[in-house]
C-alpha positions in Angstrom: 53.2 -41.5 0.6 50.6 -39.9 -1.9 49.9 -43.4 -3.2 49.3 -44.9 0.3 46.8 -42.0 1.0 45.0 -42.7 -2.1 44.7 -46.5 -1.5 43.3 -45.9 2.3 40.7 -43.3 1.0 39.5 -45.8 -1.6 39.5 -48.7 1.1 37.1 -46.3 3.2 34.9 -45.5 0.5 34.4 -49.0 -0.3 33.9 -49.9 3.3 31.0 -47.0 3.6 29.4 -48.3 0.2 29.2 -51.9 1.9 27.8 -50.5 5.1 25.4 -48.5 3.1 24.0 -51.8 1.2 23.6 -53.4 4.7 21.7 -50.7 6.2 19.2 -50.8 3.1 18.6 -54.6 3.6 18.4 -54.6 7.3 15.4 -51.8 7.5 13.4 -53.9 4.7 9.7 -54.3 6.2 7.4 -56.8 5.1 3.9 -55.8 4.6 0.8 -57.9 4.9 0.3 -58.2 1.1 4.2 -59.3 1.1 5.2 -56.1 -0.9 8.6 -55.0 0.4 8.9 -51.6 1.4 12.0 -49.8 2.7 12.4 -47.6 5.3 14.7 -44.5 5.2 18.6 -45.4 5.2 20.1 -45.0 8.3 22.6 -41.9 7.2 19.5 -40.6 5.4 17.7 -40.3 8.6 20.3 -39.0 10.4 20.8 -36.0 7.9 17.1 -35.3 8.2 17.4 -35.2 11.8 20.1 -32.9 11.5 18.4 -30.7 9.0 15.3 -30.7 11.4 17.4 -29.7 14.3 19.1 -26.8 12.3 15.4 -25.7 11.7 15.3 -26.3 7.9 11.4 -26.6 7.3 11.7 -28.6 4.0 9.9 -31.9 3.1 11.5 -34.0 0.5 9.3 -35.5 -2.4 9.8 -37.2 -5.7 9.4 -33.9 -7.5 11.2 -31.9 -5.3 11.7 -30.2 -2.1 8.3 -28.9 -0.4 8.6 -25.3 1.4 6.5 -23.8 3.5 5.9 -20.1 2.0 5.3 -17.9 4.9 3.7 -14.7 5.5 6.3 -11.9 5.5 6.2 -8.8 7.9 4.3 -6.5 5.7 5.4 -3.7 8.1 3.6 -0.5 10.2 3.5 -2.9 13.2 0.8 -5.3 11.4 1.1 -8.7 12.8 -2.4 -10.3 11.2 -4.2 -9.9 8.0 -7.3 -11.3 6.4 -7.1 -13.9 3.4 -9.6 -12.1 1.0 -9.1 -14.2 -2.2 -6.9 -17.0 -3.3 -5.4 -16.9 -6.9 -4.3 -20.5 -6.8 -5.6 -23.7 -6.0 -3.6 -27.2 -4.9 -2.0 -28.5 -7.9 -1.6 -25.4 -9.8 1.8 -24.5 -11.2 3.1 -21.2 -10.4 6.5 -19.1 -11.3 8.2 -16.3 -9.5 6.2 -13.3 -9.1 2.9 -15.2 -10.0 0.2 -13.8 -7.6 -0.9 -16.4 -5.1 -3.5 -14.7 -2.9 -4.8 -11.5 -1.7 -4.6 -10.2 2.0 -5.9 -7.4 3.7 -4.4 -5.5 6.8 -5.9 -2.8 8.6 -4.3 -0.4 6.2 -4.3 -1.8 2.9 -4.9 -4.6 0.7 -1.6 -6.4 -0.6 -1.1 -9.2 -3.3 1.4 -11.9 -2.1 3.3 -13.3 -5.0 5.6 -16.5 -5.0 9.1 -16.6 -4.7 9.5 -19.7 -6.2 8.7 -22.0 -9.5 6.9 -25.0 -8.5 3.4 -26.7 -7.5 1.2 -25.5 -4.7 0.4 -28.5 -2.7 -1.4 -27.1 0.3 -3.4 -24.2 1.4 -3.2 -23.3 4.8 -6.4 -20.6 5.4 -9.8 -20.3 3.9 -11.1 -17.2 2.6 -11.9 -14.4 5.2 -9.9 -16.3 7.9 -7.2 -14.5 9.8 -3.5 -15.3 9.0 -0.7 -14.4 11.5 2.6 -12.9 10.3 5.4 -15.6 10.2 2.7 -18.7 9.9 2.8 -20.7 6.4 0.4 -19.4 3.6 1.0 -22.4 1.3 3.6 -25.4 0.7 5.2 -25.2 -2.6 6.5 -28.2 -4.4 9.8 -26.7 -6.0 11.9 -27.2 -8.8 15.1 -26.1 -7.1 17.6 -28.3 -5.5 17.4 -28.9 -1.7 20.5 -27.1 -1.1 18.8 -24.1 -2.4 15.7 -24.8 -0.3 17.6 -24.9 3.0 19.3 -21.6 2.3 16.1 -19.9 1.7 13.7 -21.3 4.2 15.7 -20.8 7.3 13.5 -18.8 9.7 15.1 -17.1 12.7 12.2 -15.0 13.9 8.4 -14.6 13.0 9.1 -11.8 10.7 10.8 -12.9 7.4 13.9 -11.6 6.0 14.0 -8.5 4.1 14.9 -10.5 0.8 11.1 -12.0 0.9 9.8 -8.3 1.4 10.7 -7.8 -2.1 8.4 -10.4 -3.7 5.4 -8.8 -2.1 3.5 -6.3 -4.2 0.9 -3.7 -3.8 -1.6 -4.8 -6.4 -0.7 -3.4 -9.8 2.8 -2.8 -9.1 5.2 -5.6 -9.9 8.1 -5.8 -7.4 10.8 -6.6 -9.9 14.3 -5.4 -9.4 17.9 -6.5 -9.7 20.2 -7.9 -6.6 22.0 -4.8 -6.3 18.7 -2.7 -6.0 17.4 -5.5 -3.6 20.6 -4.8 -1.8 20.5 -1.1 -1.6 16.7 -1.3 -0.4 17.7 -3.7 2.2 20.5 -1.9 3.8 18.2 1.3 3.9 15.6 -0.9 5.2 13.1 0.0 2.5 10.2 -2.5 1.2 10.4 -2.7 -2.6 6.7 -3.3 -2.2 6.2 0.6 -1.4 8.4 1.9 -4.3 6.8 2.2 -7.7 9.1 1.4 -10.4 9.8 3.4 -13.3 11.6 0.9 -15.5 10.4 -1.4 -18.0 7.5 -3.2 -16.8 7.5 -1.4 -13.7 11.2 -2.5 -12.8 12.5 -0.7 -9.9 15.6 1.0 -10.4 18.5 2.6 -8.3 16.9 6.0 -9.0 13.6 5.0 -7.6 15.2 3.4 -4.3 17.1 6.8 -4.1 14.2 9.2 -4.7 11.7 6.9 -2.2 14.7 7.3 0.4 14.7 11.1 -0.4 11.2 11.4 0.3 11.2 9.8 3.6 13.8 11.9 4.9 11.8 15.0 4.0 13.9 16.2 0.8 11.8 17.9 -1.8 11.8 15.9 -5.0 9.2 15.5 -7.6 7.4 12.2 -7.3 8.2 9.5 -9.8 4.8 7.9 -10.2 4.0 10.6 -12.8 6.4 9.6 -15.1 4.1 6.1 -15.6 0.9 8.3 -16.3 0.8 9.2 -19.7 -2.1 11.3 -21.0 -3.7 10.2 -24.5 -2.0 13.4 -26.2 1.6 12.3 -25.0 1.1 8.9 -26.7 2.3 8.7 -30.4 -0.6 7.6 -32.5 1.1 4.5 -33.8 1.6 3.5 -30.2 -2.0 4.3 -29.1 -3.8 1.1 -27.9 -6.8 0.1 -29.9 -9.1 -1.0 -27.1 -11.1 1.0 -25.1 -9.6 2.6 -22.2 -11.4 2.4 -18.8 -12.4 5.3 -17.4 -10.6 7.1 -14.6 -13.6 8.6 -12.5 -14.8 6.0 -10.0 -18.0 4.5 -10.5 -20.9 6.1 -8.6 -22.2 4.2 -5.6 -25.5 2.2 -6.0 -27.7 1.9 -3.2 -28.1 -1.8 -1.9 -31.3 -3.1 -1.5 -32.4 -3.4 2.1 -31.8 -6.7 3.7 -33.8 -8.0 6.7 -33.1 -11.6 8.4 -34.9 -11.0 11.6 -31.9 -12.3 13.4 -29.1 -10.6 15.4 -25.9 -10.8 13.7 -22.5 -10.6 15.3 -19.2 -10.8 13.6 -15.4 -9.7 14.4 -14.1 -6.3 13.1 -11.5 -7.0 10.7 -9.1 -4.9 8.4 -10.0 -1.3 7.8 -12.8 -1.2 10.3 -10.6 -2.4 12.8 -8.0 0.1 11.8 -10.9 2.9 12.3 -11.4 1.9 16.0 -7.7 2.2 16.8 -7.3 5.3 14.9 -10.1 7.1 16.3 -9.7 5.9 19.8 -6.1 7.8 19.5 -7.4 10.7 17.7 -10.2 11.8 20.4 -7.3 11.9 22.9 -6.5 15.1 21.1 -8.0 18.4 21.8 -9.8 19.5 19.1 -10.4 23.3 18.3 -13.0 23.9 15.6 -13.5 26.7 12.8 -16.0 27.0 10.3 -16.3 29.5 7.6 -17.8 30.0 4.0 -16.4 30.2 0.6 -17.6 32.1 -2.4 -16.4 29.7 -5.3 -18.1 31.5 -8.1 -15.0 32.6 -9.9 -13.3 29.4 -9.3 -16.5 27.6 -11.1 -16.1 29.9 -14.1 -12.3 29.1 -14.5 -12.9 25.1 -14.0 -15.6 25.3 -16.7 -12.8 26.8 -19.1 -10.2 24.2 -18.2 -12.4 21.3 -17.7 -12.5 20.3 -21.5 -8.9 20.9 -21.9 -8.2 18.7 -19.3 -10.4 15.8 -20.6 -8.9 16.0 -24.1 -5.5 15.2 -22.1 -7.4 12.2 -20.6 -7.9 13.5 -16.8 -11.0 14.5 -15.2 -10.8 17.8 -13.6 -13.0 18.3 -10.2 -12.6 21.0 -8.1 -10.6 19.0 -5.5 -7.2 19.8 -7.1 -7.7 23.7 -6.8 -8.7 22.8 -3.0 -5.7 21.0 -2.3 -3.2 23.3 -4.2 -4.8 26.2 -2.2 -4.4 24.2 1.0 -0.4 23.9 0.0 0.1 27.5 -0.5 -1.7 27.9 2.9 0.9 25.6 4.4 3.8 27.5 3.3 3.0 30.6 5.2 1.7 28.5 8.3 3.9 25.2 8.5 3.0 24.6 11.9 -0.3 23.1 10.4 1.8 20.6 8.2 3.6 19.3 11.4 3.3 16.2 13.7 4.0 15.8 17.4 5.4 12.9 19.5 3.1 10.9 21.5 3.8 12.9 24.9 3.7 16.2 23.1 7.3 17.2 23.8 8.6 17.3 20.4 7.2 19.1 17.0 8.4 18.1 13.5 7.8 20.3 10.9 7.3 18.2 7.6 9.2 19.5 4.3 6.7 17.6 2.4 2.7 18.4 1.6 1.7 15.0 1.4 -2.2 15.8 1.7 -4.6 13.6 2.1 -8.4 13.1 0.8 -10.9 11.1 2.9 -12.6 8.7 0.5 -15.8 6.6 1.0 -15.1 3.3 -0.6 -16.5 -0.4 -0.4 -13.8 -1.3 2.0 -14.7 1.6 4.5 -13.2 5.0 4.9 -9.6 5.4 3.6 -7.6 8.6 3.4 -4.7 8.4 0.6 -2.4 11.2 0.2 -1.1 13.4 -2.9 2.7 13.3 -2.3 4.6 16.5 -2.6 1.7 18.8 -3.5 4.1 21.9 -3.0 5.9 20.9 -6.2 3.0 19.8 -8.4 0.8 21.7 -10.7 -3.2 21.7 -10.5 -3.1 19.3 -13.5 -0.5 17.0 -12.1 -2.8 17.0 -8.6 -5.9 16.1 -10.9 -3.8 13.3 -12.7 -3.1 11.9 -9.2 -6.5 12.2 -8.0 -7.5 10.1 -11.0 -5.1 7.4 -10.1 -5.8 7.2 -6.4 -9.9 7.5 -7.1 -9.6 4.6 -9.6 -7.7 2.3 -7.1 -10.1 3.2 -4.5 -12.8 2.1 -6.3 -11.6 -1.3 -7.2 -10.1 -1.8 -3.7 -6.5 -1.8 -4.9 -5.1 1.5 -2.9 -1.6 0.4 -1.4 0.4 1.2 1.5 2.5 3.8 -0.4 -0.6 5.4 -1.0 -2.1 5.2 2.4 0.8 6.3 4.6 2.9 9.3 5.0 0.1 11.9 5.1 0.8 15.3 6.5 -2.6 17.1 6.1 -6.1 16.0 5.2 -9.2 17.3 3.6 -12.5 15.4 3.9 -14.9 16.1 1.0 -18.3 15.7 2.7 -20.0 17.5 0.1 -19.5 14.9 -2.7 -22.1 12.7 -0.7 -24.4 16.0 0.3 -23.5 17.1 3.5 -22.8 20.9 4.5 -21.2 20.9 7.7 -19.2 18.5 9.6 -16.8 18.2 12.5 -13.6 16.4 11.1 -11.3 14.2 13.3 -7.8 14.6 13.2 -5.8 11.7 11.7 -2.7 11.4 14.4 -0.1 12.1 13.9 -1.5 15.0 11.7 -2.4 18.2 13.3 -5.1 19.3 11.1 -7.9 18.5 8.8 -10.5 20.3 6.8 -14.1 19.2 5.9 -15.6 20.5 2.6 -19.4 21.0 2.2 -21.3 20.8 -1.0 -21.3 23.8 -3.2 -24.6 25.3 -3.1 -26.0 28.3 -5.1 -27.4 30.9 -2.9 -28.2 34.7 -3.1 -25.4 37.0 -1.8 -24.8 40.7 -1.9 -21.9 41.6 -4.7 -19.2 44.4 -4.4 -22.2 46.8 -5.8 -24.6 46.0 -3.1 -26.8 44.2 -5.4 -28.2 40.8 -4.8 -26.7 38.0 -7.2 -26.3 34.5 -7.7 -23.5 32.7 -5.7 -21.9 29.3 -5.5 -21.1 28.9 -1.8 -19.2 26.2 0.0 -19.0 25.9 3.7 -15.3 24.7 5.5 -15.0 23.3 8.9 -11.6 23.0 10.2 -10.2 20.9 12.9 -6.9 21.5 14.9 -5.0 20.2 17.8 -5.4 22.7 20.4 -2.2 21.8 22.4 0.3 23.5 19.7 -2.5 25.3 17.4 -4.2 28.3 18.3 -7.6 29.8 17.0 -5.7 32.8 15.2 -3.4 30.7 13.5 -6.4 28.4 12.1 -8.2 31.3 11.4 -5.5 33.1 9.3 -4.6 30.2 7.5 -8.5 29.4 6.4 -8.9 33.1 5.5 -5.6 32.6 3.2 -7.0 29.4 1.7 -10.3 31.0 1.0 -8.8 33.8 -0.8 -6.8 31.8 -2.9 -10.0 30.0 -4.2 -12.4 33.3 -4.3 -9.6 34.6 -6.5 -7.9 31.9 -8.3 -5.8 34.2 -10.3 -3.6 35.1 -7.3 -2.6 31.4 -7.1 -0.7 32.0 -10.3 1.7 34.4 -8.5 2.8 31.6 -5.8 2.4 28.5 -8.2 5.6 26.6 -8.4 
């Protein structure tokens, strides 16, 4: 019986082979130059049709399958981005994790990296054009087999699968992780592009995912990015780089030359400017309560002068902002309602465990508000290290989503430009914000009743008057001011 079965199978295979040869000869076409060219064999056409019907967007070429690499869902409800720069051109060979392009949403600049090894065959967008989530960015002729291509390129919704998120990176942070770590991130709906890896070459470890998850749920944990920041004193002499280290401070803004064209120019609002329209429209629906005061920073000026050289010897620039931020965090411990958020209809209030204090920055891309995570467990020096990092990224236009999202309280240092007073606007869903004026040397009466030179700074607070009354804002401001006017008292509450 087995012999008969084998014989029948062999006969069927020979008949199919003969049919294949007949199909090939039947579809031969003679071109005008009498050069024969062959159309697609029937069974190949049938397979191609079936693949198309199942949603496989794969074209086969002599070098390998050509895949459409689509723009995946960046998150936070972002549906479109602006293509700012291409790092490749048609014909370039790329490998996995190679940068393809930089795109800018209304929240952050993101570098898109390749999922495949292959050759770029087509770019779908010009620079400064708008790309929609779920649409192709490039065509890549891959080196993998068609069976891999079919599995990878099935698209059921405009947003790509969780796996594709792992091939996006915030500029400066490679999203490299093992399959087990990727699965853990996918199961918890975490995008690896928002996680800072502490492993070798920035690889994301399981602990990084767990720490990130803990932060999102409000657990108080020291942030992991500081593990990657090494001061010059901490680096052994044998491993210190010989080349010069780029300065940590942001470059000073140079006033551009005036341009007069004589013509009206109309252009669409994009990126961060478009985000500002939405944010400020929502913010001004909040009834703002304003409160102003002045702070005598004379003792803080003396303390910073003593610590400045020590901090610089560790490779970190120490400004006044770390003290302002830490004093705000100490005050929030006593007034947690200022570190809260309310829902859209103001029916529920959420008290945030983490003090993620934002700092408004004036950048070439517009107003950005990155935040220092978990200030409640950081020292003044730790805050200075993180501010140095954020200012450097902001100056280079490299602030990522992880740096810009999750803020719970904000400060705006308008004094760095020269302002004295301001009326800051609350950033929803936060409920309070402070604007800091410039530090001025003014005459004031001392404790003995004599006129003395004092370093005075004005502060302007805005609070959501639906849930915060004037007395609460005043008491918080008084406590914050007392920490700064007598910085030695901060030592008692530092953690």
